[in-house]
N, C-alpha and C positions, 0 to 999 in steps of 0.2 A: 381517533384521525390525528387529534393534537399530538398525541404523545408518539406517534409515528413520525410525523414531521419535525418534532423536537430531537427524536433520536437520530433521525436522518440528519438534521441540521448540525447537531454535536459531531456527528461522523464526518461529515464535510469540512466542518473547522479544523479538527484534529487531521484528517487526511491532507487538507490542503496545507497546513503548517507543516507536517512532516514531509509533504511533497516539496514544499520549498526547501527545506532542510535537504533533501534527497537531491534537488536541482543544484543546490550550492556544492555539495560535497561532490557530485559527478563533474561539475565544474572545475572543482579542484584536482581532482583526481585525473582527469583528462588533460585541462589546459597548464596546471603547474606542475603535476607529478608524471605526466606524459604516460598514463597507463592506457592501454588498449581500450577503446570506448565500450567493446561488449563486457569486458571484465569489470571496467569501472561502473556500468550501468547495474550488473548484478550485485556488486559491492554496495554501491551506495543504496540501491534498493532494499537490500537485506538489512542494513544498519538502519534506516530510516522506518523500515516496517517494524522492526524490534521497537524502537521508541513509540510508534503507532499504538503496539500492542498494549502497553503499560498505561498510557494515555486513555486509549479507547476502553481499557477494563474499568478504570476508575471512573471515567466520565460519560460513556456513552452506554455500556453493556453492563451496567450495575446489575447485581443480583445473579450473575452467571453460576450455572451449578456445577461448573467445573473449578477444580482446584487451580491456585495461581500457576504452578508448574505443568501441570496437565494442560491446561488451557493455552499456556505458552507454547507447549509442543505442537499443539494443534494448529494455533495460530501460525508458527514457523512452517509447517508442513503446507498449510494454504499458502504462505508466504513463498515458499521455494517453488511451488506450482505456478504462483502468479510471477515470480522471477523470470521462470522459463518462458512463459508466455510473453513477459515483458521484453525479455532479450531476442526472441524470436519476432515479435513485431518490431522491436528497433530496428533489426537486420532488414526486415522486408521493407520498411518505410524507408530506411536510409538508403538501401539498394536501387529500390524502385523510384522513389521520388527524388532523392537527392537533397532532400530539405535538411535544414540544420539539425543536428542531433537534439538540441533543446525543443525545437517544435515538434520533432516526432516523438520526444519522450512525453511532452504533455498530452499529445493525441492518444498515446498509449496508456497514459495514467489515468484517462477518464475511463477508458474501457475496461481496463484492470480493476480499477477501483470500484466500480459499480459491481463487478462480479464478486469481489472480495467482500464487500458490504452485505449482500445476500448470503454469502456463504458463511460469514460470522455470525449475523443475526439468527439464522435457522439452524445451522450445524455446529458451530464452534461454542459459541455463547449459550446458545438455546435460549433466548430471551425473547423471542418474538412474541408480542401480544403481552408481554408482560410490562409493568409500569416503570418509569425510569427511577 
């Protein structure tokens, strides 16, 4: 139980850090560079998720049975699906609620992040039940 908590805690730290990076980049893309918010969400998410992969592989999902390149490709596939879900949910929240895009992005991040953790734990890195 302790190892599960430790792994999830590490994932949360990395996810939170890369999410803050994602939000900062999103703000830059929209506010300073005037990029359409849905394109900006997809771009910032994919850049941040790439950083997340390398940090997660080193610190969270040690002992992955996949090679670095193959693991990254699987991670990107998961990220692309997550990006599509992120953009859709952002559109839905922004259209329905009229909440600010950063508030909507935080809500979406919690939902997509939880799903990504489970997919990576069991399918991509295949380390569920392994020690850290």
